[in-house]
Every structure is written in structure tokens, then in C-alpha cells.
Backbone as CSV, one residue per row, in Angstrom:
resi,resn,N_x,N_y,N_z,CA_x,CA_y,CA_z,C_x,C_y,C_z
1,MET,0.841,-1.191,0.000,0.000,0.000,0.000,0.882,1.250,0.000
2,PRO,0.820,2.085,-1.032,1.689,3.264,-1.097,1.399,4.250,0.039
3,THR,2.418,4.955,0.447,2.273,5.949,1.511,2.637,7.324,0.975
4,THR,1.775,8.293,1.240,1.992,9.673,0.819,1.950,10.583,2.036
5,LEU,2.863,11.523,2.094,2.874,12.541,3.140,2.550,13.884,2.507
6,ILE,1.534,14.564,3.044,1.109,15.855,2.520,1.439,16.954,3.521
7,PHE,2.188,17.945,3.077,2.375,19.166,3.861,1.208,20.107,3.551
8,GLY,0.585,20.640,4.607,-0.548,21.532,4.404,-1.832,20.771,4.180
9,GLY,-2.020,19.704,4.933,-3.116,18.787,4.691,-4.505,19.338,4.923
10,SER,-4.610,20.498,5.584,-5.934,21.069,5.840,-6.417,21.958,4.704
11,GLY,-5.559,22.227,3.728,-5.948,23.068,2.605,-6.965,22.390,1.705
12,LYS,-7.628,23.184,0.883,-8.735,22.651,0.076,-8.258,21.691,-0.997
13,VAL,-7.140,21.998,-1.662,-6.598,21.055,-2.635,-6.124,19.789,-1.928
14,ALA,-5.465,19.963,-0.785,-4.944,18.814,-0.041,-6.060,17.889,0.421
15,ARG,-7.180,18.452,0.823,-8.304,17.611,1.248,-8.848,16.793,0.073
16,GLN,-8.957,17.443,-1.073,-9.388,16.709,-2.260,-8.393,15.602,-2.609
17,LEU,-7.117,15.930,-2.497,-6.070,14.948,-2.784,-6.146,13.776,-1.817
18,THR,-6.370,14.088,-0.550,-6.476,13.035,0.465,-7.606,12.079,0.134
19,ARG,-8.770,12.627,-0.191,-9.919,11.775,-0.529,-9.580,10.820,-1.678
20,GLN,-8.940,11.378,-2.702,-8.649,10.557,-3.879,-7.615,9.485,-3.583
21,LEU,-6.566,9.857,-2.851,-5.525,8.880,-2.551,-6.055,7.768,-1.649
22,VAL,-6.830,8.139,-0.648,-7.399,7.129,0.260,-8.300,6.172,-0.516
23,SER,-9.073,6.712,-1.464,-9.972,5.867,-2.260,-9.193,4.914,-3.156
24,GLN,-7.907,5.241,-3.399,-7.050,4.380,-4.217,-6.058,3.582,-3.372
25,SER,-6.431,3.438,-2.098,-5.704,2.556,-1.161,-4.333,3.071,-0.757
26,HIS,-4.119,4.390,-0.863,-2.912,4.978,-0.304,-3.078,5.170,1.197
27,THR,-1.991,5.032,1.915,-1.942,5.500,3.294,-1.483,6.960,3.252
28,VAL,-2.278,7.849,3.801,-1.988,9.278,3.727,-1.722,9.821,5.119
29,HIS,-0.570,10.432,5.272,-0.224,11.177,6.489,-0.266,12.661,6.138
30,SER,-0.822,13.457,7.024,-1.117,14.841,6.696,-0.583,15.771,7.775
31,ILE,0.360,16.616,7.409,0.915,17.582,8.366,0.028,18.816,8.399
32,ILE,-0.472,19.135,9.594,-1.329,20.295,9.793,-0.788,21.115,10.966
33,ARG,-1.145,22.381,10.983,-0.646,23.274,12.043,-1.602,23.351,13.230
34,ASN,-2.887,23.240,12.942,-3.913,23.500,13.941,-4.472,22.187,14.504
35,PRO,-4.296,21.939,15.798,-4.791,20.676,16.372,-6.307,20.537,16.327
36,THR,-7.032,21.646,16.180,-8.493,21.550,16.106,-8.956,20.890,14.808
37,GLN,-8.052,20.727,13.849,-8.415,20.130,12.564,-8.161,18.616,12.500
38,VAL,-7.700,18.059,13.609,-7.342,16.632,13.627,-8.520,15.760,13.218
39,SER,-9.683,15.994,13.829,-10.829,15.128,13.546,-11.281,15.247,12.101
40,GLU,-11.180,16.448,11.524,-11.556,16.628,10.123,-10.642,15.823,9.205
41,ILE,-9.359,15.862,9.479,-8.399,15.125,8.659,-8.614,13.619,8.813
42,GLN,-8.886,13.194,10.034,-9.153,11.775,10.264,-10.406,11.327,9.516
43,SER,-11.406,12.208,9.442,-12.652,11.849,8.755,-12.438,11.634,7.261
44,LEU,-11.353,12.209,6.722,-11.020,12.010,5.311,-10.271,10.702,5.082
45,GLY,-9.866,10.069,6.171,-9.140,8.809,6.060,-7.641,8.949,6.207
46,ALA,-7.172,10.166,6.535,-5.735,10.404,6.683,-5.308,10.328,8.148
47,LYS,-4.005,10.252,8.326,-3.423,10.227,9.666,-2.772,11.588,9.921
48,PRO,-3.408,12.428,10.759,-2.896,13.781,10.961,-1.638,13.822,11.828
49,ILE,-0.762,14.747,11.476,0.444,15.033,12.249,0.426,16.531,12.543
50,VAL,0.336,16.901,13.804,0.300,18.316,14.167,1.742,18.807,14.320
51,GLN,2.148,19.656,13.386,3.515,20.170,13.388,3.558,21.471,12.597
52,SER,4.160,22.497,13.162,4.288,23.773,12.477,5.517,23.765,11.581
53,VAL,5.297,23.945,10.292,6.416,24.031,9.361,7.264,25.251,9.680
54,GLU,6.608,26.329,10.060,7.334,27.575,10.363,8.262,27.407,11.558
55,GLU,7.797,26.716,12.576,8.563,26.609,13.823,9.518,25.418,13.835
56,SER,9.371,24.507,12.902,10.210,23.308,12.881,11.497,23.554,12.107
57,SER,12.555,22.909,12.553,13.812,22.937,11.811,13.773,21.909,10.697
58,VAL,14.755,21.971,9.807,14.865,20.964,8.750,14.977,19.572,9.366
59,SER,15.787,19.434,10.404,15.983,18.123,11.027,14.715,17.603,11.676
60,GLN,13.935,18.514,12.264,12.667,18.087,12.870,11.683,17.623,11.801
61,LEU,11.632,18.331,10.683,10.780,17.899,9.579,11.281,16.573,9.005
62,ALA,12.594,16.444,8.890,13.166,15.197,8.375,12.830,14.024,9.288
63,SER,12.823,14.272,10.583,12.474,13.217,11.536,11.043,12.734,11.315
64,THR,10.137,13.678,11.065,8.751,13.307,10.777,8.669,12.494,9.495
65,ILE,9.382,12.931,8.477,9.361,12.215,7.199,9.908,10.797,7.370
66,LYS,10.988,10.664,8.130,11.566,9.340,8.361,10.576,8.426,9.073
67,GLN,9.847,8.966,10.042,8.884,8.155,10.791,7.765,7.665,9.878
68,VAL,7.329,8.522,8.958,6.247,8.151,8.037,6.747,7.222,6.942
69,SER,7.971,7.469,6.478,8.598,6.693,5.399,7.721,6.631,4.144
70,PRO,7.385,7.807,3.595,6.506,7.823,2.417,7.260,7.541,1.125
71,GLU,6.518,7.068,0.131,7.078,6.956,-1.215,7.096,8.316,-1.906
72,VAL,6.158,9.187,-1.529,6.059,10.500,-2.158,5.652,11.538,-1.122
73,VAL,6.220,12.733,-1.265,5.849,13.887,-0.437,5.208,14.923,-1.346
74,VAL,4.081,15.481,-0.889,3.384,16.520,-1.642,3.342,17.791,-0.796
75,TRP,3.805,18.889,-1.380,3.712,20.192,-0.713,2.470,20.913,-1.237
76,SER,1.502,21.102,-0.345,0.302,21.848,-0.695,-0.010,22.871,0.384
77,ALA,1.032,23.289,1.099,0.870,24.247,2.192,0.968,25.669,1.670
78,GLY,0.381,26.592,2.413,0.466,28.001,2.059,-0.118,28.856,3.159
79,ALA,0.344,30.080,3.219,-0.124,30.996,4.258,-1.386,31.743,3.852
80,GLY,-1.823,31.567,2.622,-3.040,32.221,2.185,-2.841,33.574,1.543
81,GLY,-1.614,34.088,1.567,-1.293,35.316,0.852,-1.661,36.602,1.567
82,GLY,-2.316,36.520,2.717,-2.761,37.739,3.378,-1.694,38.428,4.200
83,ASN,-0.827,37.647,4.815,0.205,38.174,5.706,1.564,38.021,5.037
84,PRO,2.200,39.130,4.634,3.479,39.028,3.912,4.552,38.266,4.680
85,GLU,4.590,38.443,6.002,5.615,37.765,6.794,5.398,36.255,6.785
86,ARG,4.140,35.832,6.962,3.856,34.400,6.949,3.973,33.822,5.539
87,THR,3.663,34.621,4.546,3.856,34.163,3.171,5.313,33.792,2.942
88,LYS,6.222,34.596,3.480,7.654,34.307,3.342,8.053,33.073,4.146
89,THR,7.548,32.968,5.384,7.990,31.866,6.243,7.361,30.528,5.858
90,VAL,6.202,30.557,5.198,5.558,29.305,4.789,5.829,29.012,3.317
91,ASP,5.354,29.886,2.429,5.389,29.590,0.995,6.808,29.547,0.433
92,GLU,7.695,30.326,1.010,9.086,30.297,0.547,9.959,29.461,1.474
93,GLU,10.170,29.936,2.693,11.124,29.286,3.587,10.652,27.901,4.023
94,GLY,9.349,27.757,4.269,8.819,26.454,4.672,8.981,25.421,3.574
95,ALA,8.675,25.840,2.351,8.833,24.919,1.220,10.285,24.491,1.075
96,ILE,11.204,25.445,1.169,12.626,25.119,1.024,13.082,24.178,2.137
97,LYS,12.593,24.404,3.346,12.920,23.469,4.428,12.429,22.057,4.102
98,SER,11.262,21.979,3.483,10.739,20.647,3.144,11.598,19.960,2.092
99,PHE,12.167,20.734,1.155,13.078,20.146,0.157,14.267,19.504,0.873
100,ASP,14.871,20.292,1.767,16.058,19.809,2.472,15.727,18.661,3.414
101,ALA,14.531,18.717,4.015,14.119,17.649,4.924,13.937,16.337,4.177
102,CYS,13.391,16.403,2.972,13.247,15.186,2.169,14.607,14.591,1.847
103,THR,15.558,15.462,1.517,16.913,14.998,1.223,17.525,14.330,2.446
104,GLU,17.373,14.969,3.600,17.931,14.415,4.839,17.276,13.081,5.188
105,ALA,15.982,12.973,4.875,15.239,11.753,5.212,15.395,10.660,4.165
106,GLY,15.985,11.003,3.026,16.203,10.009,1.985,14.988,9.725,1.127
107,VAL,14.020,10.649,1.109,12.836,10.497,0.253,13.046,11.339,-1.001
108,LYS,12.900,10.734,-2.158,13.245,11.407,-3.413,12.042,12.008,-4.144
109,ARG,10.907,11.313,-4.140,9.774,11.774,-4.961,9.050,12.916,-4.256
110,TYR,8.950,14.034,-4.950,8.433,15.261,-4.338,7.596,16.012,-5.364
111,ILE,6.375,16.352,-4.993,5.496,17.129,-5.869,5.071,18.389,-5.135
112,ILE,5.249,19.531,-5.766,4.862,20.802,-5.157,3.737,21.428,-5.964
113,VAL,2.700,21.867,-5.250,1.611,22.609,-5.880,1.982,24.088,-5.814
114,SER,2.313,24.641,-6.950,2.752,26.029,-7.044,1.608,26.865,-7.624
115,ALA,1.882,27.677,-8.609,0.849,28.520,-9.216,1.256,28.897,-10.624
116,VAL,0.276,29.013,-11.490,0.522,29.465,-12.848,1.086,30.890,-12.824
117,ASP,1.933,31.196,-13.780,2.498,32.539,-13.964,3.571,32.906,-12.945
118,VAL,4.006,31.941,-12.140,5.155,32.189,-11.260,6.392,32.261,-12.141
119,ARG,7.041,33.433,-12.154,8.168,33.650,-13.067,8.907,34.918,-12.654
120,ASP,10.117,35.053,-13.166,10.905,36.257,-12.942,10.513,37.286,-13.997
121,ARG,9.740,38.256,-13.607,9.232,39.229,-14.586,10.322,40.201,-15.041
122,ASN,11.460,40.206,-14.380,12.584,41.035,-14.821,13.382,40.361,-15.931
123,LYS,13.160,39.068,-16.096,13.922,38.308,-17.087,13.262,38.372,-18.462
124,ASN,11.944,38.192,-18.481,11.196,38.217,-19.729,9.935,39.050,-19.547
125,SER,9.393,39.554,-20.628,8.152,40.307,-20.517,6.998,39.356,-20.184
126,TYR,6.679,38.454,-21.102,5.639,37.450,-20.888,6.075,36.166,-21.592
127,PRO,5.612,35.009,-21.105,5.837,33.781,-21.876,5.269,33.929,-23.283
128,GLU,5.931,33.325,-24.252,5.562,33.555,-25.649,4.195,33.008,-26.009
129,TRP,3.652,32.104,-25.185,2.344,31.517,-25.504,1.171,32.318,-24.918
130,TYR,1.453,33.409,-24.198,0.376,34.220,-23.635,-0.286,35.068,-24.717
131,ASP,-1.617,35.065,-24.730,-2.327,36.005,-25.590,-2.548,37.310,-24.809
132,GLU,-3.197,38.284,-25.424,-3.358,39.587,-24.780,-4.170,39.490,-23.495
133,GLU,-5.183,38.632,-23.493,-5.997,38.476,-22.293,-5.168,37.877,-21.153
134,SER,-4.314,36.918,-21.477,-3.457,36.319,-20.452,-2.474,37.344,-19.901
135,LYS,-1.967,38.203,-20.741,-1.049,39.245,-20.281,-1.738,40.197,-19.308
136,LYS,-2.975,40.554,-19.611,-3.727,41.440,-18.715,-3.991,40.750,-17.380
137,ARG,-4.358,39.490,-17.453,-4.615,38.747,-16.222,-3.334,38.590,-15.393
138,SER,-2.228,38.370,-16.072,-0.949,38.264,-15.380,-0.636,39.539,-14.615
139,ASP,-0.778,40.674,-15.271,-0.507,41.950,-14.607,-1.418,42.145,-13.397
140,SER,-2.679,41.773,-13.544,-3.631,41.922,-12.460,-3.265,41.043,-11.263
141,VAL,-2.883,39.803,-11.545,-2.505,38.881,-10.468,-1.290,39.408,-9.708
142,TRP,-0.273,39.828,-10.429,0.935,40.319,-9.772,0.673,41.606,-9.001
143,ASP,-0.243,42.444,-9.479,-0.602,43.652,-8.744,-1.286,43.308,-7.420
144,ARG,-2.098,42.263,-7.440,-2.886,41.912,-6.254,-2.108,41.072,-5.255
145,ILE,-1.370,40.081,-5.724,-0.724,39.123,-4.813,0.743,38.934,-5.178
146,GLY,1.403,40.032,-5.492,2.799,39.959,-5.896,3.710,39.350,-4.844
147,VAL,3.435,39.618,-3.556,4.271,39.071,-2.485,4.209,37.539,-2.492
148,TYR,3.012,37.030,-2.669,2.818,35.580,-2.745,3.532,34.999,-3.966
149,MET,3.389,35.645,-5.108,4.003,35.151,-6.337,5.525,35.158,-6.233
150,GLU,6.074,36.184,-5.615,7.529,36.251,-5.424,8.010,35.142,-4.505
151,ALA,7.241,34.858,-3.455,7.618,33.779,-2.540,7.611,32.437,-3.261
152,LYS,6.578,32.216,-4.072,6.513,30.985,-4.852,7.679,30.890,-5.837
153,LEU,8.007,32.012,-6.456,9.129,32.042,-7.397,10.430,31.646,-6.711
154,ARG,10.689,32.211,-5.558,11.947,31.904,-4.861,12.008,30.439,-4.440
155,ALA,10.865,29.902,-4.015,10.847,28.493,-3.634,11.052,27.587,-4.848
156,ASP,10.324,27.859,-5.912,10.434,27.002,-7.105,11.813,27.115,-7.735
157,ARG,12.358,28.324,-7.744,13.719,28.516,-8.281,14.725,27.717,-7.462
158,ASN,14.570,27.747,-6.144,15.473,26.999,-5.276,15.359,25.506,-5.530
159,LEU,14.117,25.021,-5.682,13.913,23.600,-5.942,14.644,23.171,-7.204
160,ARG,14.558,23.986,-8.225,15.173,23.616,-9.501,16.692,23.830,-9.503
161,THR,17.150,24.973,-9.057,18.570,25.291,-9.210,19.456,24.591,-8.188
162,GLN,18.874,24.192,-7.062,19.673,23.537,-6.022,19.481,22.021,-6.008
163,ASN,18.878,21.488,-7.048,18.595,20.057,-7.029,19.805,19.202,-7.379
164,GLY,20.892,19.835,-7.785,22.110,19.076,-8.065,22.591,18.309,-6.863
165,HIS,22.468,18.908,-5.673,22.909,18.201,-4.469,21.768,17.463,-3.782
166,ARG,20.523,17.934,-3.975,19.395,17.239,-3.334,19.002,15.966,-4.096
167,GLU,19.013,16.072,-5.428,18.639,14.961,-6.306,17.216,14.476,-6.048
168,LEU,16.306,15.416,-5.816,14.899,15.056,-5.671,14.295,14.750,-7.044
169,LYS,13.373,13.832,-7.069,12.609,13.546,-8.283,11.324,14.375,-8.195
170,TYR,11.440,15.633,-8.576,10.362,16.575,-8.303,9.495,16.842,-9.530
171,THR,8.277,17.284,-9.242,7.369,17.816,-10.260,6.751,19.088,-9.689
172,ILE,6.651,20.114,-10.511,6.005,21.360,-10.102,4.682,21.479,-10.858
173,VAL,3.577,21.400,-10.134,2.242,21.544,-10.717,1.787,22.982,-10.480
174,ARG,1.415,23.680,-11.568,1.167,25.117,-11.501,-0.286,25.434,-11.911
175,PRO,-1.232,25.294,-10.974,-2.625,25.553,-11.327,-2.937,27.037,-11.456
176,GLY,-3.950,27.323,-12.266,-4.443,28.684,-12.409,-5.440,29.021,-11.316
177,GLY,-6.336,29.957,-11.604,-7.336,30.346,-10.623,-8.175,29.155,-10.194
178,LEU,-8.383,29.019,-8.878,-9.006,27.821,-8.325,-10.472,28.059,-7.983
179,SER,-11.283,27.038,-8.235,-12.689,27.094,-7.856,-13.029,25.900,-6.982
180,ASN,-14.150,26.003,-6.292,-14.633,24.890,-5.471,-15.693,24.069,-6.191
181,GLU,-15.829,24.281,-7.486,-16.803,23.517,-8.267,-16.386,22.044,-8.328
182,PRO,-17.347,21.146,-8.484,-16.981,19.732,-8.647,-16.056,19.548,-9.849
183,GLY,-15.149,18.611,-9.737,-14.229,18.361,-10.838,-14.942,17.814,-12.055
184,THR,-14.394,18.143,-13.200,-14.936,17.629,-14.464,-14.141,16.450,-14.982
185,GLY,-12.937,16.252,-14.400,-12.046,15.216,-14.912,-11.309,15.636,-16.159
186,LYS,-11.442,16.928,-16.519,-10.798,17.447,-17.725,-10.099,18.761,-17.407
187,VAL,-8.965,19.002,-18.064,-8.189,20.227,-17.870,-7.509,20.604,-19.181
188,ALA,-6.863,21.749,-19.175,-5.862,22.087,-20.184,-4.532,22.162,-19.446
189,ALA,-3.507,21.508,-19.945,-2.226,21.439,-19.238,-1.076,21.735,-20.187
190,GLY,0.001,22.268,-19.624,1.173,22.602,-20.422,1.278,24.101,-20.606
191,LYS,1.513,24.537,-21.819,1.612,25.966,-22.130,0.221,26.479,-22.470
192,VAL,-0.464,26.970,-21.425,-1.869,27.351,-21.562,-2.045,28.805,-21.131
193,GLY,-3.161,29.380,-21.489,-3.474,30.742,-21.073,-3.964,30.790,-19.644
194,LEU,-4.262,32.000,-19.188,-4.626,32.194,-17.785,-6.120,32.396,-17.576
195,GLY,-6.927,32.219,-18.616,-8.299,32.679,-18.537,-9.306,31.782,-17.864
196,THR,-9.050,30.472,-17.739,-10.091,29.546,-17.308,-9.798,28.993,-15.919
197,MET,-10.744,29.138,-15.020,-10.600,28.602,-13.668,-10.513,27.077,-13.729
198,VAL,-9.886,26.507,-12.721,-9.788,25.049,-12.619,-10.245,24.647,-11.226
199,SER,-10.992,23.568,-11.129,-11.486,23.159,-9.818,-10.369,22.538,-8.992
200,ARG,-10.455,22.721,-7.692,-9.467,22.135,-6.795,-9.483,20.610,-6.890
201,GLU,-10.651,20.058,-7.104,-10.734,18.612,-7.256,-9.937,18.139,-8.465
202,ASP,-10.019,18.872,-9.571,-9.263,18.492,-10.765,-7.764,18.688,-10.556
203,VAL,-7.362,19.717,-9.820,-5.939,19.900,-9.510,-5.429,18.702,-8.710
204,ALA,-6.218,18.267,-7.748,-5.833,17.096,-6.960,-5.683,15.862,-7.850
205,THR,-6.577,15.721,-8.824,-6.487,14.585,-9.745,-5.218,14.657,-10.583
206,VAL,-4.829,15.862,-10.972,-3.568,16.042,-11.702,-2.391,15.583,-10.834
207,VAL,-2.400,15.943,-9.555,-1.321,15.525,-8.655,-1.284,13.998,-8.558
208,VAL,-2.448,13.380,-8.429,-2.502,11.911,-8.387,-1.900,11.319,-9.654
209,GLU,-2.223,11.929,-10.780,-1.694,11.429,-12.050,-0.180,11.602,-12.114
210,CYS,0.327,12.679,-11.540,1.781,12.875,-11.491,2.448,11.813,-10.629
211,ILE,1.792,11.425,-9.547,2.329,10.348,-8.713,2.447,9.065,-9.527
212,LYS,1.458,8.817,-10.372,1.439,7.596,-11.167,2.400,7.646,-12.354
213,ASN,2.661,8.844,-12.872,3.420,8.989,-14.119,4.800,9.572,-13.841
214,ASP,5.804,8.707,-13.794,7.168,9.159,-13.503,7.737,10.047,-14.605
215,GLY,7.078,10.079,-15.749,7.528,10.973,-16.812,7.405,12.435,-16.464
216,THR,6.637,12.744,-15.409,6.500,14.139,-14.970,7.690,14.596,-14.128
217,ILE,8.556,13.673,-13.757,9.706,14.042,-12.924,10.581,15.044,-13.655
218,GLY,10.907,16.128,-12.960,11.752,17.169,-13.518,11.012,18.234,-14.291
219,LEU,9.693,18.090,-14.439,8.906,19.034,-15.223,8.130,20.000,-14.331
220,ALA,7.808,21.156,-14.906,6.881,22.122,-14.312,5.869,22.456,-15.390
221,PHE,4.593,22.337,-15.063,3.595,22.614,-16.097,2.347,23.260,-15.509
222,ASP,1.687,24.070,-16.351,0.513,24.822,-15.946,-0.742,23.988,-16.147
223,VAL,-1.745,24.263,-15.309,-3.020,23.553,-15.372,-4.161,24.547,-15.187
224,VAL,-5.061,24.601,-16.151,-6.269,25.422,-16.039,-7.456,24.568,-16.491
225,GLY,-8.640,25.151,-16.411,-9.807,24.420,-16.877,-9.719,24.139,-18.361
226,GLY,-10.227,22.988,-18.784,-10.137,22.626,-20.200,-10.983,21.427,-20.530
227,GLU,-10.713,20.846,-21.683,-11.564,19.775,-22.200,-10.812,18.466,-22.431
228,THR,-9.573,18.376,-21.969,-8.794,17.148,-22.174,-8.843,16.293,-20.912
229,PRO,-9.216,15.031,-21.022,-9.190,14.153,-19.846,-7.829,14.227,-19.150
230,ILE,-7.855,14.239,-17.831,-6.640,14.547,-17.075,-5.501,13.576,-17.362
231,GLN,-5.769,12.286,-17.397,-4.699,11.333,-17.689,-4.053,11.640,-19.031
232,GLN,-4.875,11.939,-20.022,-4.359,12.255,-21.352,-3.590,13.568,-21.336
233,ALA,-4.111,14.574,-20.608,-3.450,15.880,-20.549,-2.056,15.762,-19.958
234,VAL,-1.934,14.988,-18.886,-0.623,14.804,-18.259,0.289,14.014,-19.187
235,LYS,-0.240,13.001,-19.841,0.563,12.211,-20.782,1.095,13.089,-21.914
236,GLU,0.267,13.999,-22.408,0.709,14.888,-23.483,1.824,15.823,-23.012
237,VAL,1.732,16.296,-21.774,2.808,17.111,-21.203,4.111,16.313,-21.174
238,VAL,4.004,15.065,-20.724,5.186,14.199,-20.640,5.752,13.904,-22.031
239,ASP,4.878,13.529,-22.946,5.338,13.163,-24.288,6.036,14.324,-24.991
240,SER,5.546,15.544,-24.752,6.135,16.735,-25.382,7.202,17.386,-24.514
241,HIS,7.412,16.817,-23.317,8.388,17.345,-22.356,8.169,18.854,-22.147
242,VAL,6.929,19.214,-21.896,6.574,20.625,-21.689,7.088,21.081,-20.328
243,ASP,7.703,22.244,-20.300,8.183,22.821,-19.048,7.943,24.326,-19.083
244,THR,6.947,24.779,-18.333,6.573,26.196,-18.399,7.369,27.079,-17.439
245,PHE,8.243,26.466,-16.640,9.119,27.254,-15.753,10.480,27.486,-16.383
246,GLU,10.852,26.655,-17.320,12.162,26.787,-17.970,12.271,28.149,-18.652
247,GLY,13.368,28.835,-18.373,13.593,30.148,-18.947,12.816,31.270,-18.282
248,GLN,12.091,30.945,-17.216,11.248,31.944,-16.560,11.715,32.274,-15.140
249,TYR,12.893,31.810,-14.775,13.362,32.042,-13.412,14.794,32.570,-13.373
């Protein structure tokens, strides 16, 4: 029975992911910050671990990972973007600690839920596949939540550029605007525009598919609402070796 450890297990995408993995006979351990959420996580079929990523050291996180001994670690934690200080300590520094903790614990497979349009805007104007509407949406997103986007950029850049010594088998999943609508089982993935919302349930399904498809290792790809069945969409990303973070950091 495969074992998965989720950082940020109380989040909406993480809860959807937990449901799906449990239904597919995974053992799911879920790191949460708030002890009042224990019963909710248990009701999803996961085994909650109350631990603050912000307050824990790399070694303390590694100790937790070693105890769980997962085949895959999923980062789906976030501070919510409201508090700039917590955005830095969770979305950037917390994520980086989790990279190092996985290395210390000897766990290689790592999937991070990032965000579409995370990029170094000083390096390029816009990705070449953006249409005018996507460019406008990009500017709007960065105006509203630029601190969050910068934190994600620093974390994702660190994951990629420092992997020579970590040697993680990572995948970066970059969803667009999220909705709580029921999943359709279909998305658009790869080099896509920013215009279509994607359900959290479908994002979770994409993560499950990445766990199943080792061809996603080393890739970063965008996911928005679309009409391609998720398994096929991920396969097409793999077959074309699409990487939407390359050249953007």
C-alpha cells in the first residue's frame, strides 16, 4: 500500500487529494498546524500530524518524514497570501525546508503545488504563448498578490537550481485560478493561457496522475480548466516534455 505525506493537509486542494488517494488505497499522512483540525483530517481517512512548518527545523521535519517513510511527499501548504511575513515563512522558507528535509530523510519523490504565472518578470516580458488576455490577467494577479508570487518564485527557483545536491525527483504543478466547483475530470495542461478557472478537485487529480506517471519528474507545467481528460493531458505534457518554468526564473 503506497504511503503519501502531505504538507498543508488542511488546505482545500490537499483535502481533495487526500480523498482521492485514500480511495485508491494509499496511506496518507497529513501535516497540519492546527490541532483543532485533527478530527476533520481523520474523517477524510488520513493520519494527521500536528507540526508547524514555520517553527520546525529541517531536522525536525526530516524526523517526521523518516517516521512516516513515504514513497512521495506533496507540498500543498500556504499561508493564504494575506500576511506578507507568513507568506515568506511558509510559501518560501517552509517549502525550502521541506526540500532539504526530504533529502535528509532520503525520500526522493516530491510534488509541489505552485501557481501558474510564477516567473521572474525582470527576465522576460511574458511567456511567448500568452495572448493579450493572459497578459492582462498576469498583470492583475501580480498587482494583487505579488508578495505571494515572489515567494513561490523563490521556492520554485530553489527547488530547480539547487537540485544538483538534493537529487529530488520533483514535479512542479502550476494551477491557475481555483474554484470549489466539482471536478470535471478534464483540464488544459502545459503551455496554456490564464483565462479559465480550474477546480481544486481536478488539480488534486492532476497531482494523483503525477504520482502515477514518472515521466513528470523534472517538469513544471501549468493547469487550467479545459476539455482534455486529465490522464491524457498529463501524458501529453510528458510526451512533449513541456516545461513552463524553464527560462522563466
